[in-house]
TORDO-349828 format. One record per residue (C-alpha): residue in one letter; x, y, z. Coordinates in steps of 0.1 Angstrom, whole numbers, plus 5000, padded with zeros to 4 digits. Each point is the difference from the previous one (the first is absolute). Example, Ala and Ser with C-alpha at 12.3 -4.5 7.8 and 13.67 -1.06 7.14 Angstrom:
# residues 2
A512349555078
S501450344993
//
This chain:
# residues 941
M294862688999
S499150015034
S497050225010
G502250145026
D502350134976
V498350324992
S502850154981
A499549724974
L496550054994
P498250244975
A497850295012
L496749945015
D497450044971
C497250225014
C497949954969
L499149645014
W496650045012
G498349835031
K496650175002
E498050194973
Q496249965002
G498350315015
L503150195003
P500950344983
R503249854985
P501749645005
Y501649935033
P503849854999
V500249665013
V502950085023
C497550265017
H497449755006
L502749735013
L501150285024
D496450095011
T499449655008
A503349955021
A499050315020
V496449905007
F501449655009
G502350155024
E497350215016
L497749675004
W502949825016
D500350255024
G496350075009
L498249674991
L502049705012
S500749955038
E503450035013
S499949635006
M499149914965
R502750244987
G502649835021
R499049674990
I500450074963
A503450185006
G500949685018
D498949774972
L502550214976
G502850015026
L499750414997
A500250275024
A496550185003
D501250304982
D501549814972
A496849784998
R498050304994
S502550124973
V500249674981
L496349935001
S499150344987
F502549964973
W498049664991
A496850155000
G501250284976
L501149724977
H496749834995
D499350204966
L503449964987
G498349754974
K498550304984
I503450084984
S499349754971
P498550004967
P496549885005
F499450255028
Q501450324983
A498149944968
Q496850045016
V500450384992
S501049974963
Q501450374999
L502549965030
F501149664986
E500750124965
G502150285016
L502149735018
Q500449784969
R501150314978
R502950065027
G501549664990
A501149935036
Y497649735004
E500249664984
Q497449714998
A499049734979
P497450054972
G496650015017
A501350005036
E497550285008
R497349784991
V501149705024
R497749935026
L502250085029
R498250215028
H502450245017
E499749845036
A501349664984
A502750224980
T500950125037
H500349635013
W502249914971
A502450315000
L500550035037
T501049655006
G503250064980
L500650345014
F499649905036
A502649724992
E502450274986
V500250185033
G500349715021
Y496849895013
G500249605003
S499849804973
K499549615001
R499949724976
L496549955010
L498550364988
R497249995026
L502349995027
S501950294987
L499450355017
A500350164966
H497249814986
Q497850025029
V500050365002
A499550024964
Q497249775000
L498550205031
L499950334981
G498949844969
G496949925019
H498950355007
H496949974977
G498649715020
S501549684990
F503649875002
G501649844967
Q501549665001
V503849945008
L502050104970
P502149754981
A503750055014
G501449884967
Q498550314982
M501250275024
S503350074981
A497950074966
A496850125014
S499150234971
V500549704975
Y497449805020
Q498050315007
P500450244971
G497450245015
L502850095024
G501750164970
G503949994992
R502750285005
G498750335013
W497149845019
A502049775021
E502650305007
Q497150235009
R498749755025
R503649985014
V500050395003
H496650035016
F501149715026
A503150205006
E498750335006
L497149875022
R502549805020
R502350325004
V497050235007
T498549765029
G503549905014
A499449644998
W503549894997
A499449725027
V499749684986
P497749755018
A501649695017
G496849815002
S496649964984
L496550075008
S497749735016
A496849944983
A498250225025
H502250304998
A500149964962
V496150044999
V500550315023
V502550184978
A498149914968
G496850165015
L502150325007
V501450004967
I496449984983
V498550275023
S502950234994
D499749964963
W496250085002
L500550305023
A503050144977
S497849944970
A497450235008
T499450284976
D499650285027
H503449875015
I501950014967
V499250334986
P501650215026
L503149804995
L500050034960
P503550114993
P500350364983
G500650034964
G503449934988
W500449735029
R503149754988
G500149785031
T503650095009
A501249895035
G499150355016
E496650004985
V499349635011
D501450115036
E497550314997
H497049764990
W501049765028
R499850285025
R496650134988
T498549654998
R501049935034
L498450325015
A496749904981
A500049635012
P498650065034
A497050194986
V499149724976
V500249745026
A497950215025
A497450064976
A499649624994
R499449945035
V501949675000
G501550085034
R500149865034
A497249975025
H501149995037
F498249825025
G499450185032
E500649845035
F496250025014
G498249815023
F497049804990
E497550225015
E501650324987
V499249884963
F497049785006
P496950155020
F499749705021
A501949785025
P501949694983
N498049665004
P502049705013
L501449934965
Q501150364993
A501250055037
D502349684997
L501650134969
V500650335013
E501849855030
G501849704983
L500750074964
P502750295010
R502049765021
L500149754973
V500950244972
E502750145022
A501649645005
H499649874965
G499650304978
P497150064979
G498249734982
L496649834992
L497150035025
L497149754997
V496750105017
T497449725000
A496650125018
P496450014991
T498450264980
G498950315021
E503049955022
G501850314988
K502649864978
T500250314977
E500850225031
A502549735013
A501550004966
F500450384998
H501650025032
A502349694994
A501250174968
G500950315019
I502249805023
L501549804970
G500350314980
R502050195025
A502349705007
S500849944964
G500050354987
A497549924975
R498750284980
G496249925001
M497549734998
F497749824975
V496849825010
A498949724977
L496449885000
P498249704979
T497550244982
M499750334986
A496950085023
T502149915030
A502950214987
D497550314996
A498849955034
M503449995015
F501450304982
P498450245025
R501149825029
L503550004989
R499750374993
T498650075035
Y502949805016
A502650194979
E498550345010
R500449895038
A503349824998
V502150034971
G502450314991
G502150084973
E498949954965
R496449835001
A498849964965
L497449735000
T499049794970
L497149784993
L501049694974
H497649794982
S498750004965
M497150225008
A501750225026
W499750324980
L496249964997
S499749955038
P498350295021
V502549995027
Y502850064976
Q498850294980
G503050234997
P502250224973
A499849734972
V497049834984
G501449684991
A503649874999
E500550064964
W500150374999
V501950095031
G502850284997
S501950155027
S499350225030
A501350125032
D497649935029
P500450095036
A502249765017
T497750005028
A496849864983
V499149635005
E499249954961
A501949894970
G501350264975
A499349974964
W503549864992
L499249705023
R496849934982
G501849924970
R500549644986
H502349795020
R500450265027
A497649965027
L502249765020
L502650265001
A498150225024
P500949955036
L496649925011
G497449784979
V496949765002
G499149764971
T499149664990
V502449725006
D500349904964
Q501850354995
V502949905026
L500049624984
G500950164967
G503350065013
V500749644998
L498649934965
P502150084969
L497850294993
P501750324984
F501350215032
N499749735025
V503250105013
L498550355008
R497249845021
L502749805019
F501950345003
G497050175012
L499649735029
S503649985008
D500050255026
K496450005013
V498349815025
L497449794982
V496649915017
V498049724982
D496749965014
E497949694998
A503149794992
H497849695002
A497650114970
Y502449904972
G499849674982
P503249774990
W500650244970
M500450325021
H501449845030
Q502849864980
L500850364985
L499650145036
V502649745013
R502550124972
L499350365009
L500749945036
E503449844991
W500950354982
L498750185028
G502349815022
A502750064978
F499450375001
G499849995039
A496550184994
P497749965031
V496749804993
V496849975020
L497649744989
L496449995015
S497749724999
A496649895015
T500349644990
L503649874989
T501049635003
G503249925019
R501449864966
S499450324982
A501350205026
G503149795001
S500650064960
L499850365006
V502250045028
N502549784987
A500150174966
Y500950325017
R502649825020
R501449864967
G500350334984
A501950145029
G502649724998
F498549735025
G499549694976
E499049745026
P496250015006
V498849995038
P496649915011
V497550275005
E496849965019
P497850325004
R497850085028
Y496550124994
P499550285011
G503650075002
W503150114982
L503949914991
F502850164987
V503249904983
G502950234997
A501750034968
G503350075016
T500149655021
G497449804982
E498749895034
V496249955003
A499150145033
L497649775022
P496550074986
R498050205025
A496249935007
V498050285013
G496650055014
S496950124983
V497350275010
R497749864973
R499949635013
R496749864984
V498249694995
L498949964965
D496949814995
A500749854965
V496949854989
V500149764969
R496849964981
P499949744972
V498350114969
R499249934964
W501550224976
F498650214971
G498149774974
A499949685024
R497049814992
D500149725027
V499550175034
G499549795031
E500650015038
A503249824996
G501350244973
G498950295014
R497550284990
R500750254971
R502450265005
L497750304997
E497649855025
V502549975025
L501650344993
C496850185003
E499449805032
E503150145015
L499450364988
R496250025009
V501250155034
V502050304983
A496850084979
Q497849995030
S502150115029
G502850234985
G503749955000
C502649934971
A500849684984
L502949894975
V499349734975
C503249884983
C499749814969
T502749804979
T499450154966
V499050344986
A497249794981
E498549865032
A500450335018
Q497950164972
R497549745001
T499749995040
F499450374997
R497149974976
E498449715022
L500350195031
R498550294984
E496949824992
W500049825034
F500550325021
P498250294981
E499950205032
L503950015000
A500150044962
S497850305001
R502050175025
E503450204990
G502849805013
G497849725012
L501549764974
R503550054986
L502349814972
L503850035001
H502249804975
S502850064975
R497850034968
F498450335002
P501450304981
A502750165020
R498150305008
V497149795014
R501949775019
G501850305017
R496750155007
V498749665015
S503249955020
N500050355016
A496249955011
C501049665015
E502750155020
V497750275014
A497149755007
Y502049745013
G503450145013
K501450125033
A499250334993
D496249915008
V500649885034
S499950335015
A496550064983
G498149815028
G496949814995
C499349674983
R500750024963
P496949964981
G499749664980
S502649984972
V501749714982
L503150024977
V500549714975
A503849984990
T502549774988
Q503449965015
V500850374996
V498850085035
E502349745017
Q503250195000
S501050315017
L496750194998
D498850125035
L496349894997
D497849895030
F497049794996
D497649845026
L499949674980
V502149864974
V498849724976
S502449844976
D500149744975
L502449705010
A503750134995
P503349875013
L500450075037
A502450284998
Q497450204979
L497149915023
L501850115029
Q501050354981
R496250054993
A499149915035
G502350295009
R497350244986
A497449875026
R499650225029
R503550164994
H499650315017
A498650065036
R496550164996
G498549905032
K496449885006
G498350324983
G502149964971
R499049674990
P496749834997
V498849765027
W500649704980
A503750094994
W500850005038
P502649935017
E502550164977
D502749755012
R498349724983
P499650084964
R498149764975
L501449884970
V497549794977
V501949764974
L497949884972
E501649664992
P498949894966
V499149635001
D498749724977
A496649805004
E501949795028
G501350305021
A503549974989
T502150304990
E499650074963
V501950284985
P497850174976
R501449994963
S499350374996
W502950065025
G502449884974
S503550045016
V499450295025
Y500649765029
D501849695003
A497449725004
G502149805026
L500450305022
L496250055000
H499549655010
R502650015027
T498350335013
A496749875001
R500649725019
L502450195025
L497150255006
A497449735005
A502649875028
E500150355015
T496850165001
S498449855030
E502250215024
G500750274978
I503550104987
V502150245027
V501550274980
P503150065001
D500749715021
D499049734974
V500850164969
Q503749914997
R499149615007
L497250004976
V501850164970
D502749755004
A497749735006
V498150054968
Y503349914981
A501349735025
E501449694983
G498149785024
F496850144993
T498749704984
T500749775029
G496949845013
L497950084971
D497849764980
E502449844974
A498050104972
V499650375012
A503950015009
R501149874966
Q497950274984
L501750265023
R503449874989
Q499450024964
M498650365006
D503150095019
E502449844975
A498250224972
R500350315024
E503849945007
A500649934964
G498350334989
A502050195025
A503149844990
A499250104964
E499250385009
A503150015022
H502049854972
M498650244974
A500850315023
A503549835007
L500349964961
V499550384992
E501150195034
I503750125000
C502749815019
A500950055035
P502650255008
A502549735009
D499549864964
V500750324978
A503649905001
G501050324982
D497649974970
L497450275004
F498249854970
R498749765021
L497850275014
S498550074967
R500149654982
C496549894991
E499549654992
A498549914964
G496149965000
V499750235031
T497650284991
Q499550355017
E496549895008
L501349685020
L502550205018
T497550315012
T496749815008
R499549795026
L498949634990
G496149994996
A499450365008
D498050254978
S502750064973
G498050194973
R498150355000
V497050114982
V498350344996
C496550044988
F499050234971
F496650095005
H497950014966
Q498050325000
G497550134973
G501550084966
G502949755004
R501850205025
L502249825027
S500650155035
L501749885034
D497050045021
E496349904997
D498650344996
G502250094970
K501550305015
D503649874997
P500849924964
V502849734991
P503250204994
G501449994965
G503450064990
R502950035027
P497850045034
S501050275023
P500849925039
E496650095008
E498349764973
T502449725008
A498950045036
A496349974990
V500749704977
M501949835029
S497250085028
G497849754978
C502349724996
I499049655014
P502349715009
V498949684986
P501649654998
G502449974969
A497949714988
W497250254992
L502050174974
R500849704979
G498750054966
A499050345006
E499950234971
E500450375005
G498250074967
G502050314996
L498650165032
R503350095018
P500950334985
V503450034984
G501350275023
W499549765029
R503349804988
D502250285012
R498649995036
P501349705020
L497150015023
L497549974972
R501549784972
D499249675017
L496450095010
V497649814980
P496750234993
V496749834999
R497050154981
V496949985022
R496550094993
P497150065024
D497749715007
G497250225012
D500149885035
G502950225011
S502649774991
W502449984967
S501049724981
G502949914974
R502149734986
L503349935012
G501649704982
D497349724997
H498050125029
T497550285008
V500950235031
R497650195019
L500950325021
S497350095027
E499850095036
V501849675008
G502950084979
L501249814968
E498849654994
R500749754973
L496749834991
//
């Protein structure tokens, strides 16, 4: 029986339900299928660019109108698997009514078979598409019928495996959950009716590329979500006595098409439009040499080669963000992109970028301008307060389309990347190339946007490998990319540029030699890398990098050769701040050493400690609310906004970890740093005299402004040789630290010219011939360290390659390759950066009478039961990130309330009962150790 032979089919059964929860009466499955098809058509017209629609239609060998009808038909079929015993049996009363009629046959217990409805869709549609002439081949994964069925079966976030071809002719035998006679016939009836109503009679002559399959899958998922909203369904409920006749189905199709534009508009997933503005029309200053060169040169290259990837390499403070925004406008107009997303390394940097993108959008972007902030704690960020408190309780709302803020629907889980504009942490976009649920939705969210990746140099081998794979996919989409970096080796630049070219179809790698400062461009249409352009800098400076050998915490043997104690040297450098004013940054390697340094400086400089803001501490191991307050205070005290205040700033020292070295716009008169790899040191040096304040704005000792001072505290042994402290663990590679120390020793006499010397030095620290001319014993030691570093990097890259999804060219018709997760790979391994803080604790403060509270004062009790959104926000504001190793052996002791299990944000938090110590601090047990929370944050004793 052919699904096209309507006369041979039974009548459509409108008692088969598709939606029921929260509705006054069950909603027929055919209605939901039609609703989804209608919404898909609206999204097809309004969300995708004309170019993307044309490419997808070209893949299928269809005219544009036929492609719209056929794809809307496919989208509607996504829930055809709900016509199966296991799904219908979820509402027992309705299922019993179906059974009493005797029209539906199934094997005993078929309703209890574990067959999810999306898997049933995959099974059922493979045969149905083949029946109506969709290409079928001996290898099922190469069959269009199977490809479309597999795509639609993935609408809940993961694609199923290729089905066994030999089982297709007797699918209900191998999958009894599909049911027998009656069930199969109704699936054919619904298939035929949907095809008739949508007019999808054309049969595709080709199949979708991997990139275009991702776009269609993403559209299907969004269509299903929008069509499933209760507020959308209720007005469309069929009247009493509705029987699902052809006329009634046609009338529902008319009504649902009329309703589709409103539900799509309310979701605010539309298209932003990049206005054609001059640089000074958007930004309140004239472009510097880097920006001006991009303004002049990038449009010509885009016109010649089409949109593509732009790599900008320049020192901190050189205006890369404004350059990126302007470039995004050029690339976005040329590609017809529907928006942009800015990815940054940390939550703090993402929070800081959010208002900057909002301001840019208000000045230079039209159309739909919904803007989201995307990271694990975004809903707690003060810059992102809006209509929903937390992503778990969002509903639907219609917000003014002119507002630069996300509506409630976009704040739901998995949805933020669907907004036309967004800012977030880079791990959120890298999740698109990991086999996580709804990874395809992340890729879809990026497929038609300009992606800006800031601090492209800041990622280790694990994340770099994932970024390489993401760029391959973006190249396949033809999506524009802007990469920003202050210190990027030529090798790393080449791997990123060639990954994008590979995705765009240009497999042969080409040499890439970035200029510093400067930029280069590769067109997605031609694969040609334009000649890298070097530009001048208005911030040319000579960096006085002074290396001070020091003995580390706890060292007993202190001599002239081995250097003086770290604290003694540090205080010697900072004394001028305490006596004459100005601001200094002390950057420590570990949180524990930052806490200890803060305590020691407080004792050494009581005059700073006694004054508000005289001595600050910033690291990751504060409760979220405290860290937010400290970060905001630092931005006010040391940020650009203070430049206009005039006068020399009073003496102030910020002790911090690496959290200050990326993207935060902070300005110090002096930077003191523990030894770190050269790239990180140069990043930190970029915080030294970053903004022009003039002689009156800096202390006398910090003049001239164009010769900033960076003091590097080099840990050494008793003989004066570099000795990496054991307390640093694997924070930095030992070989890079040794190489950096030697390189700085050779460069400090004349100073480092920024930006002229930067690219040379960054490449030199990795140079293969670095050991040439060194003492043989020293060279041998360095080679051993290099081998260990390269082995570690290879292991991280290999692990990333093991868990990441395949390149678009390797999908080869099997979408399961985007969802397949290797055995032994855990969710934690996939979603956390190796070596990063991967656990979270929250302190329960023990008050009198055994009460537990979320705050020291006991005003905020620990919520029991199922916490409200406000209670959840209070809990999360106290969470503290810690190394996963801290949680080994940790027993909850029944502290976590049972109701927290229903809250994804709370169920993985580890509560710690803390009691007052009598000195303002609180202590408790976490695993085998005591932890203490005080003014310096959380410590493990």
